[in-house]
Z-matrix of the N, CA and C atoms (Angstrom, degrees):
N
C 1 1.460
C 2 1.525 1 111.53
N 3 1.345 2 115.79 1 -43.59
C 4 1.467 3 119.91 2 179.79
C 5 1.524 4 110.69 3 -64.00
N 6 1.348 5 116.20 4 -43.01
C 7 1.465 6 119.92 5 179.02
C 8 1.519 7 110.62 6 -62.32
N 9 1.337 8 116.65 7 -41.34
C 10 1.456 9 120.28 8 179.52
C 11 1.526 10 111.05 9 -62.41
N 12 1.331 11 116.20 10 -38.99
C 13 1.459 12 120.48 11 179.21
C 14 1.532 13 110.87 12 -65.88
N 15 1.333 14 116.27 13 -38.81
C 16 1.468 15 120.18 14 178.84
C 17 1.523 16 110.44 15 -64.84
N 18 1.346 17 116.20 16 -43.66
C 19 1.460 18 120.10 17 178.91
C 20 1.529 19 110.25 18 -62.23
N 21 1.339 20 116.96 19 -43.35
C 22 1.469 21 120.84 20 179.29
C 23 1.523 22 110.63 21 -60.47
N 24 1.328 23 116.90 22 -46.14
C 25 1.467 24 120.85 23 -179.53
C 26 1.527 25 110.50 24 -63.79
N 27 1.323 26 116.71 25 -45.24
C 28 1.473 27 120.40 26 -179.31
C 29 1.519 28 111.11 27 -63.46
N 30 1.332 29 116.58 28 -38.89
C 31 1.472 30 119.53 29 -178.09
C 32 1.520 31 110.97 30 -64.13
N 33 1.330 32 117.90 31 -38.58
C 34 1.461 33 119.51 32 179.86
C 35 1.523 34 111.99 33 -77.96
N 36 1.317 35 117.37 34 -24.57
C 37 1.468 36 119.62 35 170.98
C 38 1.527 37 110.02 36 -65.59
N 39 1.332 38 116.21 37 -41.74
C 40 1.457 39 120.45 38 177.01
C 41 1.529 40 110.28 39 -63.14
N 42 1.334 41 116.75 40 -42.08
C 43 1.462 42 120.09 41 178.25
C 44 1.526 43 110.88 42 -61.08
N 45 1.336 44 116.30 43 -40.84
C 46 1.459 45 119.73 44 177.50
C 47 1.522 46 111.77 45 -63.12
N 48 1.323 47 116.03 46 -38.59
C 49 1.466 48 119.78 47 178.44
C 50 1.528 49 110.75 48 -66.80
N 51 1.321 50 116.65 49 -38.52
C 52 1.464 51 120.25 50 176.71
C 53 1.526 52 110.41 51 -61.14
N 54 1.327 53 117.66 52 -42.77
C 55 1.464 54 120.80 53 178.07
C 56 1.526 55 110.71 54 -62.96
N 57 1.336 56 116.88 55 -38.91
C 58 1.466 57 120.73 56 176.78
C 59 1.526 58 110.50 57 -61.51
N 60 1.324 59 116.63 58 -45.39
C 61 1.463 60 120.59 59 179.62
C 62 1.528 61 111.23 60 -64.52
N 63 1.324 62 117.06 61 -39.29
C 64 1.463 63 120.25 62 179.27
C 65 1.526 64 111.31 63 -62.09
N 66 1.311 65 116.57 64 -32.20
C 67 1.470 66 120.51 65 -179.03
C 68 1.527 67 113.00 66 -83.21
N 69 1.321 68 117.40 67 -26.31
C 70 1.467 69 119.62 68 -171.08
C 71 1.518 70 114.46 69 -110.80
N 72 1.328 71 118.54 70 -15.70
C 73 1.460 72 120.74 71 -175.72
C 74 1.529 73 110.45 72 -99.95
N 75 1.324 74 115.18 73 144.51
C 76 1.460 75 120.84 74 171.54
C 77 1.521 76 108.46 75 -94.99
N 78 1.331 77 115.18 76 143.54
C 79 1.463 78 120.55 77 179.95
C 80 1.516 79 109.25 78 -121.62
N 81 1.313 80 116.36 79 130.50
C 82 1.464 81 122.91 80 175.54
C 83 1.517 82 109.01 81 -122.33
N 84 1.327 83 116.30 82 145.61
C 85 1.455 84 121.12 83 -177.51
C 86 1.525 85 110.88 84 -117.98
N 87 1.311 86 115.72 85 139.37
C 88 1.462 87 122.42 86 173.18
C 89 1.530 88 108.86 87 -117.34
N 90 1.343 89 115.59 88 136.62
C 91 1.466 90 122.30 89 177.40
C 92 1.528 91 111.60 90 58.42
N 93 1.335 92 116.32 91 39.64
C 94 1.459 93 121.76 92 -178.62
C 95 1.540 94 109.32 93 -91.17
N 96 1.319 95 117.20 94 109.98
C 97 1.464 96 122.18 95 -177.17
C 98 1.532 97 111.73 96 -112.27
N 99 1.315 98 116.51 97 18.93
C 100 1.465 99 119.18 98 -175.62
C 101 1.520 100 112.98 99 -62.28
N 102 1.314 101 118.01 100 -38.20
C 103 1.457 102 120.17 101 179.80
C 104 1.526 103 110.56 102 -61.02
N 105 1.329 104 115.29 103 -40.28
C 106 1.467 105 120.17 104 176.56
C 107 1.524 106 111.10 105 -61.21
N 108 1.332 107 117.06 106 -44.35
C 109 1.455 108 120.32 107 -179.30
C 110 1.523 109 111.28 108 -66.73
N 111 1.326 110 116.51 109 -39.56
C 112 1.459 111 119.10 110 178.43
C 113 1.533 112 110.83 111 -63.78
N 114 1.320 113 116.32 112 -40.60
C 115 1.468 114 120.09 113 178.49
C 116 1.528 115 111.41 114 -62.13
N 117 1.331 116 116.22 115 -34.99
C 118 1.460 117 121.33 116 -179.77
C 119 1.532 118 112.59 117 -87.17
N 120 1.361 119 115.34 118 2.18
C 121 1.471 120 120.93 119 -176.76
C 122 1.522 121 111.46 120 56.26
N 123 1.333 122 115.25 121 39.02
C 124 1.461 123 122.59 122 178.50
C 125 1.530 124 109.01 123 -97.28
N 126 1.322 125 117.09 124 121.06
C 127 1.458 126 120.99 125 179.12
C 128 1.524 127 110.79 126 -72.01
N 129 1.345 128 115.96 127 152.42
C 130 1.457 129 119.94 128 178.60
C 131 1.518 130 111.02 129 -148.23
N 132 1.333 131 113.72 130 158.98
C 133 1.460 132 123.87 131 179.52
C 134 1.520 133 109.27 132 -122.46
N 135 1.326 134 116.91 133 141.07
C 136 1.455 135 120.81 134 173.19
C 137 1.526 136 109.32 135 -92.90
N 138 1.323 137 115.95 136 131.24
C 139 1.460 138 122.82 137 178.32
C 140 1.518 139 108.07 138 -122.41
N 141 1.335 140 117.91 139 126.10
C 142 1.464 141 120.78 140 -177.78
C 143 1.525 142 110.00 141 -151.03
N 144 1.314 143 115.75 142 164.66
C 145 1.460 144 121.03 143 179.31
C 146 1.527 145 110.60 144 -82.27
N 147 1.319 146 115.22 145 148.36
C 148 1.460 147 121.74 146 178.92
C 149 1.533 148 111.17 147 -54.84
N 150 1.321 149 116.93 148 -34.32
C 151 1.469 150 121.24 149 -178.04
C 152 1.516 151 112.71 150 -62.35
N 153 1.343 152 117.07 151 -26.49
C 154 1.457 153 121.49 152 -174.30
C 155 1.519 154 113.16 153 -100.28
N 156 1.328 155 117.76 154 10.83
C 157 1.458 156 120.02 155 -170.15
C 158 1.527 157 113.11 156 -64.10
N 159 1.327 158 118.93 157 -32.94
C 160 1.460 159 119.66 158 -178.77
C 161 1.520 160 110.50 159 -70.34
N 162 1.324 161 116.90 160 -46.02
C 163 1.462 162 119.94 161 178.27
C 164 1.523 163 111.04 162 -64.13
N 165 1.334 164 117.60 163 -37.61
C 166 1.459 165 120.93 164 178.40
C 167 1.526 166 110.30 165 -64.86
N 168 1.333 167 116.30 166 -40.22
C 169 1.458 168 120.60 167 -177.95
C 170 1.523 169 111.71 168 -63.25
N 171 1.324 170 116.82 169 -32.55
C 172 1.468 171 120.61 170 -177.79
C 173 1.519 172 111.03 171 -58.23
N 174 1.331 173 116.77 172 -40.83
C 175 1.463 174 118.30 173 -179.56
C 176 1.531 175 110.96 174 -110.23
N 177 1.343 176 115.47 175 30.41
C 178 1.451 177 119.48 176 179.28
C 179 1.521 178 111.78 177 -57.82
N 180 1.328 179 115.41 178 138.44
C 181 1.460 180 120.81 179 -179.64
C 182 1.525 181 109.18 180 -77.59
N 183 1.340 182 118.24 181 121.27
C 184 1.466 183 120.53 182 -178.86
C 185 1.526 184 111.68 183 -52.98
N 186 1.330 185 115.28 184 139.01
C 187 1.455 186 120.24 185 -178.92
C 188 1.508 187 114.53 186 88.89
N 189 1.342 188 117.13 187 -2.64
C 190 1.461 189 121.29 188 178.16
C 191 1.523 190 109.74 189 -76.13
N 192 1.319 191 116.91 190 132.68
C 193 1.460 192 121.88 191 173.88
C 194 1.523 193 108.54 192 -89.80
N 195 1.323 194 116.72 193 130.86
C 196 1.464 195 121.20 194 -176.16
C 197 1.520 196 110.18 195 -122.83
N 198 1.335 197 115.76 196 129.03
C 199 1.457 198 119.36 197 176.81
C 200 1.522 199 110.64 198 -72.92
N 201 1.331 200 115.86 199 131.62
C 202 1.462 201 122.23 200 -178.84
C 203 1.523 202 108.47 201 -131.77
N 204 1.314 203 116.88 202 135.21
C 205 1.456 204 121.60 203 178.59
C 206 1.527 205 111.18 204 -57.97
N 207 1.324 206 116.59 205 148.69
C 208 1.455 207 121.41 206 176.45
C 209 1.527 208 112.70 207 -80.09
N 210 1.304 209 117.02 208 0.52
C 211 1.459 210 121.53 209 -179.79
C 212 1.523 211 110.87 210 -76.04
N 213 1.336 212 116.13 211 172.58
C 214 1.470 213 120.87 212 175.59
C 215 1.523 214 110.37 213 -63.10
N 216 1.335 215 116.81 214 -35.35
C 217 1.468 216 119.89 215 177.00
C 218 1.528 217 110.60 216 -61.01
N 219 1.336 218 116.20 217 -40.00
C 220 1.447 219 119.81 218 178.55
C 221 1.520 220 111.81 219 -64.87
N 222 1.333 221 116.15 220 -38.19
C 223 1.459 222 120.22 221 -179.98
C 224 1.523 223 111.58 222 -60.39
N 225 1.320 224 117.38 223 -27.97
C 226 1.463 225 120.75 224 -178.16
C 227 1.527 226 112.26 225 -61.08
N 228 1.332 227 117.75 226 -28.85
C 229 1.462 228 120.29 227 -174.69
C 230 1.529 229 112.48 228 -96.69
N 231 1.345 230 117.99 229 -10.03
C 232 1.468 231 120.74 230 -174.70
C 233 1.528 232 112.87 231 -59.42
N 234 1.346 233 120.85 232 -52.48
C 235 1.463 234 119.18 233 179.37
C 236 1.527 235 113.06 234 -60.97
N 237 1.348 236 117.46 235 -34.50
C 238 1.466 237 120.43 236 178.53
C 239 1.525 238 110.52 237 -62.48
N 240 1.326 239 117.26 238 -39.88
C 241 1.462 240 120.45 239 176.82
C 242 1.527 241 110.44 240 -65.29
N 243 1.311 242 115.98 241 -42.21
C 244 1.458 243 119.77 242 -176.96
C 245 1.528 244 111.79 243 -64.58
N 246 1.333 245 118.28 244 -42.29
C 247 1.471 246 119.53 245 179.69
C 248 1.523 247 111.40 246 -71.06
N 249 1.344 248 117.01 247 -15.87
C 250 1.461 249 121.29 248 176.94
C 251 1.524 250 112.20 249 -91.31
N 252 1.330 251 116.75 250 0.78
C 253 1.456 252 120.77 251 179.27
C 254 1.508 253 114.45 252 85.43
N 255 1.338 254 116.72 253 11.23
C 256 1.467 255 120.70 254 179.44
C 257 1.530 256 110.49 255 -95.15
N 258 1.317 257 115.84 256 164.88
C 259 1.460 258 122.29 257 -175.94
C 260 1.528 259 109.27 258 -114.83
N 261 1.335 260 119.06 259 109.16
C 262 1.470 261 120.37 260 179.49
C 263 1.525 262 111.34 261 -70.72
N 264 1.327 263 115.84 262 135.43
C 265 1.459 264 122.69 263 173.96
C 266 1.516 265 106.28 264 -122.27
N 267 1.330 266 116.39 265 116.14
C 268 1.463 267 119.83 266 -171.88
C 269 1.521 268 111.61 267 -85.38
N 270 1.324 269 115.56 268 129.61
C 271 1.458 270 121.83 269 178.40
C 272 1.502 271 109.75 270 170.14
N 273 1.325 272 117.57 271 162.80
C 274 1.455 273 122.05 272 -178.92
C 275 1.517 274 110.17 273 -108.20
N 276 1.330 275 114.85 274 -175.59
C 277 1.455 276 120.39 275 -171.71
C 278 1.526 277 112.16 276 -67.27
N 279 1.326 278 113.21 277 168.91
C 280 1.468 279 122.94 278 -173.74
C 281 1.516 280 113.98 279 -47.21
N 282 1.320 281 118.10 280 -48.00
C 283 1.458 282 119.52 281 -171.75
C 284 1.527 283 112.31 282 -74.67
N 285 1.353 284 117.46 283 -8.08
C 286 1.453 285 120.26 284 179.35
C 287 1.531 286 111.41 285 -104.10
N 288 1.314 287 117.16 286 21.98
C 289 1.459 288 121.77 287 -178.18
C 290 1.520 289 112.78 288 -48.87
N 291 1.319 290 116.95 289 -46.73
C 292 1.450 291 120.90 290 -165.37
C 293 1.516 292 113.58 291 -63.49
N 294 1.336 293 118.58 292 -31.83
C 295 1.457 294 118.47 293 -172.95
C 296 1.520 295 114.36 294 -131.26
N 297 1.308 296 118.78 295 3.62
C 298 1.463 297 119.02 296 -177.53
C 299 1.528 298 112.77 297 -130.36
N 300 1.311 299 116.33 298 22.83
C 301 1.445 300 120.18 299 173.68
C 302 1.507 301 115.64 300 75.04
N 303 1.328 302 117.57 301 13.54
C 304 1.452 303 119.78 302 -176.81
C 305 1.521 304 112.78 303 -63.73
N 306 1.320 305 117.24 304 -43.29
C 307 1.464 306 120.15 305 -178.57
C 308 1.528 307 110.28 306 -62.80
N 309 1.331 308 116.64 307 -46.02
C 310 1.457 309 119.98 308 -179.82
C 311 1.529 310 111.39 309 -63.14
N 312 1.332 311 116.78 310 -39.27
C 313 1.457 312 120.27 311 -179.74
C 314 1.518 313 111.27 312 -65.91
N 315 1.346 314 117.01 313 -43.18
C 316 1.460 315 120.46 314 178.54
C 317 1.521 316 110.16 315 -63.08
N 318 1.325 317 117.09 316 -41.45
C 319 1.465 318 120.42 317 178.42
C 320 1.529 319 110.68 318 -63.22
N 321 1.324 320 116.95 319 -41.55
C 322 1.456 321 120.39 320 -179.79
C 323 1.524 322 111.74 321 -66.66
N 324 1.335 323 116.21 322 -41.86
C 325 1.464 324 119.70 323 177.36
C 326 1.523 325 110.93 324 -64.93
N 327 1.331 326 116.49 325 -39.20
C 328 1.464 327 120.30 326 178.37
C 329 1.519 328 110.88 327 -60.44
N 330 1.334 329 116.79 328 -46.14
C 331 1.460 330 120.64 329 179.13
C 332 1.526 331 110.91 330 -63.71
N 333 1.318 332 116.43 331 -37.15
C 334 1.465 333 121.13 332 179.46
C 335 1.528 334 110.57 333 -62.88
N 336 1.325 335 116.59 334 -43.95
C 337 1.466 336 120.97 335 -179.15
C 338 1.525 337 110.66 336 -68.95
N 339 1.328 338 117.41 337 -41.62
C 340 1.463 339 120.84 338 177.70
C 341 1.530 340 109.97 339 -59.35
N 342 1.333 341 115.63 340 -31.28
C 343 1.452 342 120.52 341 178.09
C 344 1.515 343 114.19 342 -74.31
N 345 1.333 344 117.27 343 -1.49
C 346 1.458 345 120.46 344 173.51
C 347 1.506 346 116.24 345 99.11
N 348 1.344 347 116.90 346 10.34
C 349 1.456 348 119.44 347 179.25
C 350 1.524 349 109.90 348 -118.66
N 351 1.346 350 117.74 349 152.96
C 352 1.466 351 119.88 350 -176.27
C 353 1.523 352 112.94 351 -76.45
N 354 1.316 353 114.89 352 163.68
C 355 1.459 354 122.43 353 172.96
C 356 1.522 355 108.28 354 -130.36
N 357 1.325 356 116.09 355 159.53
C 358 1.461 357 121.32 356 -177.41
C 359 1.522 358 109.78 357 -136.66
N 360 1.330 359 115.76 358 139.51
C 361 1.467 360 120.97 359 -179.74
C 362 1.520 361 109.13 360 -138.93
N 363 1.340 362 115.50 361 129.60
C 364 1.464 363 120.75 362 167.53
C 365 1.521 364 105.81 363 -77.26
N 366 1.306 365 116.46 364 98.28
C 367 1.464 366 121.59 365 -160.58
C 368 1.519 367 114.97 366 -72.24
N 369 1.334 368 117.88 367 -14.57
C 370 1.464 369 119.11 368 175.98
C 371 1.526 370 111.59 369 -107.20
N 372 1.326 371 117.76 370 9.37
C 373 1.452 372 121.67 371 179.92
C 374 1.529 373 111.72 372 -90.53
N 375 1.356 374 117.17 373 171.78
C 376 1.457 375 123.57 374 0.65
C 377 1.530 376 115.05 375 -90.14
N 378 1.339 377 117.96 376 -6.02
C 379 1.461 378 119.51 377 -175.45
C 380 1.520 379 114.39 378 -129.11
N 381 1.332 380 117.14 379 10.34
C 382 1.447 381 118.88 380 176.34
C 383 1.520 382 113.63 381 85.40
N 384 1.336 383 116.25 382 -161.25
C 385 1.467 384 127.04 383 2.27
C 386 1.529 385 112.91 384 -65.40
N 387 1.316 386 115.69 385 156.50
C 388 1.455 387 120.69 386 -175.90
C 389 1.529 388 110.71 387 -58.60
N 390 1.344 389 114.38 388 133.44
C 391 1.450 390 119.96 389 177.52
C 392 1.509 391 115.22 390 81.63
N 393 1.314 392 117.97 391 -7.78
C 394 1.469 393 121.76 392 179.05
C 395 1.525 394 108.88 393 -84.68
N 396 1.318 395 117.04 394 107.38
C 397 1.461 396 121.77 395 -178.16
C 398 1.525 397 109.17 396 -76.40
N 399 1.326 398 116.80 397 124.61
C 400 1.453 399 120.51 398 176.94
C 401 1.532 400 109.95 399 -82.25
N 402 1.312 401 116.10 400 166.57
C 403 1.468 402 120.60 401 -167.05
C 404 1.527 403 114.22 402 -78.66
N 405 1.316 404 118.19 403 -13.32
C 406 1.454 405 120.19 404 -174.23
C 407 1.509 406 114.00 405 -55.57
N 408 1.323 407 117.64 406 -44.78
C 409 1.464 408 119.43 407 -176.73
C 410 1.523 409 111.47 408 -67.42
N 411 1.335 410 116.86 409 -36.44
C 412 1.467 411 120.08 410 177.52
C 413 1.522 412 110.45 411 -65.39
N 414 1.328 413 116.74 412 -39.34
C 415 1.462 414 120.56 413 179.82
C 416 1.524 415 111.18 414 -65.77
N 417 1.335 416 116.87 415 -44.33
C 418 1.465 417 119.97 416 179.47
C 419 1.523 418 110.32 417 -62.95
N 420 1.318 419 116.98 418 -42.65
C 421 1.456 420 121.00 419 179.40
C 422 1.524 421 110.98 420 -61.26
N 423 1.323 422 117.01 421 -45.48
C 424 1.462 423 120.12 422 179.97
C 425 1.524 424 111.57 423 -65.11
N 426 1.323 425 117.03 424 -36.93
C 427 1.464 426 121.08 425 -176.48
C 428 1.525 427 112.74 426 -76.03
N 429 1.314 428 117.13 427 -21.00
C 430 1.464 429 120.63 428 -175.16
C 431 1.526 430 113.48 429 -115.79
N 432 1.342 431 117.00 430 -14.29
C 433 1.453 432 120.68 431 -173.97
C 434 1.515 433 113.33 432 76.24
N 435 1.336 434 116.98 433 11.13
C 436 1.466 435 121.39 434 -177.05
C 437 1.529 436 111.33 435 -74.55
N 438 1.319 437 115.31 436 144.20
C 439 1.467 438 122.25 437 174.03
C 440 1.527 439 108.78 438 -74.16
N 441 1.314 440 117.14 439 144.39
C 442 1.460 441 122.26 440 173.41
C 443 1.521 442 108.74 441 -97.25
N 444 1.330 443 115.92 442 124.60
C 445 1.456 444 121.88 443 176.76
C 446 1.516 445 108.90 444 -109.86
N 447 1.334 446 116.45 445 101.33
C 448 1.458 447 120.49 446 174.48
C 449 1.521 448 109.14 447 -71.70
N 450 1.328 449 116.17 448 132.54
C 451 1.465 450 121.07 449 -176.30
C 452 1.525 451 110.46 450 -132.16
N 453 1.324 452 115.52 451 140.24
C 454 1.459 453 122.44 452 173.13
C 455 1.527 454 107.07 453 -130.25
N 456 1.322 455 117.32 454 126.48
C 457 1.463 456 122.04 455 -178.48
C 458 1.525 457 109.19 456 -110.17
N 459 1.335 458 116.50 457 120.86
C 460 1.465 459 121.22 458 -175.19
C 461 1.532 460 109.99 459 -116.17
N 462 1.337 461 118.11 460 111.94
C 463 1.461 462 120.66 461 175.90
C 464 1.531 463 110.46 462 -77.23
N 465 1.340 464 116.39 463 145.70
C 466 1.465 465 119.63 464 176.86
C 467 1.524 466 111.37 465 -69.99
N 468 1.325 467 116.54 466 -25.61
C 469 1.471 468 121.52 467 173.26
C 470 1.522 469 107.60 468 -134.63
N 471 1.305 470 116.07 469 131.64
C 472 1.454 471 120.16 470 -174.39
C 473 1.515 472 111.19 471 -153.47
N 474 1.306 473 115.27 472 157.77
C 475 1.459 474 122.56 473 169.06
C 476 1.521 475 106.95 474 -105.23
N 477 1.313 476 115.80 475 133.93
C 478 1.462 477 121.33 476 -178.59
C 479 1.525 478 109.06 477 -119.65
N 480 1.314 479 115.80 478 135.93
C 481 1.462 480 121.99 479 176.82
C 482 1.532 481 108.07 480 -106.87
N 483 1.326 482 118.45 481 88.29
C 484 1.463 483 120.81 482 -170.35
C 485 1.519 484 114.80 483 -71.31
N 486 1.326 485 118.60 484 -13.29
C 487 1.464 486 118.98 485 -178.57
C 488 1.523 487 112.88 486 -96.75
N 489 1.320 488 117.18 487 -2.26
C 490 1.459 489 119.41 488 171.03
C 491 1.526 490 108.64 489 -78.00
N 492 1.324 491 116.97 490 157.04
C 493 1.478 492 119.65 491 -174.45
C 494 1.527 493 111.81 492 -61.72
N 495 1.356 494 116.47 493 -33.11
C 496 1.460 495 118.94 494 -176.65
C 497 1.522 496 113.12 495 -97.29
N 498 1.350 497 117.91 496 -5.49
C 499 1.475 498 123.50 497 -172.78
C 500 1.533 499 109.34 498 55.28
N 501 1.339 500 112.54 499 59.64
C 502 1.458 501 121.89 500 -176.21
C 503 1.522 502 111.60 501 -54.66
N 504 1.345 503 115.34 502 138.29
C 505 1.457 504 122.07 503 179.23
C 506 1.527 505 109.24 504 -117.64
N 507 1.328 506 116.65 505 133.52
C 508 1.456 507 121.72 506 178.83
C 509 1.522 508 108.99 507 -120.86
N 510 1.329 509 118.59 508 117.57
C 511 1.465 510 120.53 509 177.18
C 512 1.528 511 110.69 510 -65.11
N 513 1.309 512 116.03 511 151.93
C 514 1.455 513 121.86 512 175.94
C 515 1.521 514 109.74 513 -103.19
N 516 1.334 515 117.88 514 150.52
C 517 1.467 516 120.13 515 -179.76
C 518 1.529 517 112.00 516 -56.89
N 519 1.319 518 115.46 517 151.92
C 520 1.460 519 124.48 518 176.59
C 521 1.531 520 113.02 519 64.93
N 522 1.326 521 116.30 520 26.01
C 523 1.456 522 119.68 521 175.37
C 524 1.531 523 109.58 522 -100.91
N 525 1.308 524 116.21 523 174.32
C 526 1.462 525 122.63 524 172.26
C 527 1.520 526 108.25 525 -106.78
N 528 1.309 527 116.16 526 129.65
C 529 1.462 528 121.23 527 178.70
C 530 1.520 529 108.00 528 -108.49
N 531 1.312 530 115.64 529 121.22
C 532 1.458 531 119.83 530 179.34
C 533 1.524 532 108.77 531 -100.25
N 534 1.311 533 114.69 532 114.97
C 535 1.453 534 120.24 533 176.84
C 536 1.514 535 110.16 534 -89.66
N 537 1.310 536 116.78 535 119.13
C 538 1.469 537 122.45 536 -176.56
C 539 1.523 538 109.66 537 -112.00
N 540 1.326 539 116.18 538 129.37
C 541 1.459 540 121.44 539 176.97
C 542 1.526 541 109.69 540 -109.89
N 543 1.328 542 115.50 541 135.89
C 544 1.467 543 119.76 542 169.92
C 545 1.525 544 108.39 543 -75.11
N 546 1.317 545 116.54 544 167.77
C 547 1.463 546 119.38 545 173.51
C 548 1.533 547 108.52 546 -59.60
N 549 1.323 548 117.54 547 140.85
C 550 1.474 549 120.28 548 -176.99
C 551 1.519 550 112.09 549 -58.71
N 552 1.322 551 115.39 550 145.45
C 553 1.457 552 122.13 551 179.96
C 554 1.527 553 107.94 552 -111.38
N 555 1.324 554 116.41 553 124.48
C 556 1.462 555 121.88 554 -175.80
C 557 1.523 556 110.27 555 -103.87
N 558 1.325 557 117.26 556 140.48
C 559 1.471 558 119.06 557 173.13
C 560 1.518 559 110.25 558 -69.05
N 561 1.318 560 115.85 559 146.97
C 562 1.464 561 122.23 560 -179.35
C 563 1.523 562 108.58 561 -116.10
N 564 1.305 563 116.27 562 127.46
C 565 1.464 564 120.93 563 -179.28
C 566 1.528 565 109.95 564 -57.97
N 567 1.325 566 115.68 565 128.54
C 568 1.456 567 121.03 566 177.01
C 569 1.520 568 114.74 567 86.29
N 570 1.328 569 118.05 568 -5.96
C 571 1.468 570 120.45 569 -179.45
C 572 1.527 571 110.05 570 -71.57
N 573 1.318 572 116.58 571 137.99
C 574 1.455 573 120.53 572 177.61
C 575 1.524 574 110.26 573 -66.03
N 576 1.330 575 115.19 574 143.77
C 577 1.458 576 120.98 575 -176.86
C 578 1.520 577 111.47 576 -57.31
N 579 1.314 578 117.53 577 -41.46
C 580 1.466 579 120.73 578 -178.01
C 581 1.525 580 111.31 579 -65.88
N 582 1.316 581 117.83 580 -38.71
C 583 1.462 582 120.52 581 178.54
C 584 1.529 583 109.93 582 -64.56
N 585 1.325 584 116.12 583 -42.27
C 586 1.466 585 119.93 584 178.73
C 587 1.525 586 110.20 585 -63.99
N 588 1.344 587 116.44 586 -43.42
C 589 1.466 588 119.94 587 177.31
C 590 1.516 589 111.20 588 -56.32
N 591 1.324 590 116.86 589 -42.30
C 592 1.457 591 121.10 590 -179.64
C 593 1.527 592 111.40 591 -65.58
N 594 1.331 593 117.38 592 -37.42
C 595 1.464 594 119.91 593 177.42
C 596 1.527 595 111.05 594 -61.90
N 597 1.334 596 116.57 595 -42.63
C 598 1.464 597 120.75 596 178.89
C 599 1.523 598 110.07 597 -64.43
N 600 1.323 599 116.18 598 -44.02
C 601 1.466 600 121.17 599 -178.51
C 602 1.523 601 111.78 600 -62.83
N 603 1.309 602 117.22 601 -45.42
C 604 1.474 603 120.60 602 -179.39
C 605 1.523 604 111.18 603 -64.36
N 606 1.326 605 116.95 604 -41.14
C 607 1.459 606 120.63 605 179.35
C 608 1.525 607 111.40 606 -63.35
N 609 1.332 608 116.56 607 -42.95
C 610 1.461 609 120.30 608 -178.92
C 611 1.521 610 111.29 609 -67.27
N 612 1.330 611 116.99 610 -41.13
C 613 1.463 612 120.46 611 178.46
C 614 1.523 613 111.04 612 -63.88
N 615 1.328 614 116.70 613 -42.19
C 616 1.468 615 120.29 614 179.18
C 617 1.523 616 110.96 615 -64.52
N 618 1.334 617 116.76 616 -39.08
C 619 1.462 618 120.47 617 179.74
C 620 1.526 619 110.93 618 -63.76
N 621 1.328 620 116.86 619 -47.45
C 622 1.466 621 118.91 620 -179.09
C 623 1.521 622 110.93 621 -62.21
N 624 1.330 623 117.10 622 -43.24
C 625 1.460 624 120.43 623 -179.70
C 626 1.526 625 111.09 624 -62.84
N 627 1.321 626 116.23 625 -36.46
C 628 1.461 627 120.43 626 -176.76
C 629 1.530 628 112.77 627 -74.44
N 630 1.316 629 117.03 628 -40.81
C 631 1.468 630 119.02 629 -173.24
C 632 1.522 631 113.04 630 -96.49
N 633 1.331 632 117.18 631 -12.73
C 634 1.464 633 119.93 632 -177.16
C 635 1.524 634 109.22 633 -136.64
N 636 1.323 635 115.09 634 72.51
C 637 1.462 636 120.27 635 -178.14
C 638 1.524 637 111.59 636 -64.62
N 639 1.336 638 117.18 637 -17.75
C 640 1.456 639 121.05 638 -179.55
C 641 1.524 640 112.29 639 -97.83
N 642 1.329 641 116.74 640 19.36
C 643 1.457 642 119.47 641 175.79
C 644 1.522 643 108.92 642 -51.72
N 645 1.328 644 118.53 643 120.37
C 646 1.459 645 120.95 644 -172.85
C 647 1.519 646 112.88 645 -71.90
N 648 1.308 647 115.98 646 145.87
C 649 1.447 648 122.72 647 172.89
C 650 1.527 649 108.46 648 -101.74
N 651 1.344 650 117.54 649 154.12
C 652 1.452 651 119.50 650 179.63
C 653 1.524 652 112.01 651 -55.34
N 654 1.324 653 116.34 652 135.56
C 655 1.460 654 122.13 653 177.56
C 656 1.513 655 108.93 654 -131.82
N 657 1.334 656 116.38 655 -178.70
C 658 1.451 657 120.86 656 179.13
C 659 1.521 658 112.20 657 -78.70
N 660 1.331 659 116.90 658 -9.50
C 661 1.447 660 120.51 659 179.92
C 662 1.526 661 109.88 660 -82.65
N 663 1.303 662 117.32 661 150.53
C 664 1.447 663 121.70 662 179.63
C 665 1.513 664 112.52 663 -79.04
N 666 1.318 665 117.04 664 -30.04
C 667 1.450 666 119.24 665 -174.68
C 668 1.507 667 108.46 666 -158.70
N 669 1.333 668 117.08 667 146.64
C 670 1.454 669 121.37 668 176.51
C 671 1.504 670 109.06 669 -140.82
N 672 1.329 671 116.68 670 157.44
C 673 1.453 672 121.99 671 176.06
C 674 1.500 673 107.95 672 -117.88
N 675 1.352 674 115.70 673 133.78
C 676 1.445 675 120.56 674 -178.51
C 677 1.512 676 109.99 675 -124.30
N 678 1.333 677 115.87 676 152.50
C 679 1.454 678 122.31 677 169.11
C 680 1.523 679 107.20 678 -112.74
N 681 1.307 680 115.71 679 130.77
C 682 1.450 681 121.76 680 -178.63
C 683 1.509 682 107.83 681 -120.60
N 684 1.324 683 116.83 682 138.24
C 685 1.456 684 119.40 683 179.32
C 686 1.509 685 110.66 684 -59.20
N 687 1.324 686 116.75 685 130.62
C 688 1.461 687 121.21 686 -178.17
C 689 1.526 688 108.52 687 -76.80
């Protein structure tokens, strides 16, 4: 009971911080073609790294369904998604279907996308390895015909935790967050799921390397603060 209360309190503190960032941070987008896709009634999925989830949540598109782990760690982000207008869908990654709600979550996200609204997945979550895209997003894209939009969000001022598995990044208030989109990735009829997964993974890795040359590597320090050119 005490642990549950701590998680509840921490989750709403995170939600409050997200609201603070939404009010104080400027967001700029590069290669953003969402308006074009909406005009064409083309469904799309957001694909991003677990490390960037806080910055992504700040400019989350209202009505987006987001996969969230059923763990206590996942619960921490649920209120933040809700205050951003997003819809949490609880479940874990593809390979944990049998006991962590992954199958149900993928089915729910698929139905959400078919209904004409976007979905979002931290594709290497909830436990990594970092940058390893799991198959769920490729499966949803193939089942719905939705475009995959790889996104990397880079705050001009951020705190980085280099010893966490994902090297979590937290934007600081009054910064500029640049949302970068890779070129859209389209499902190909008859393509093997693993090949499609690899295409998404390579595109996301190339995008992060290109737009965030200062992506921190694990060090002996517990935490570092970086300034990145806006």
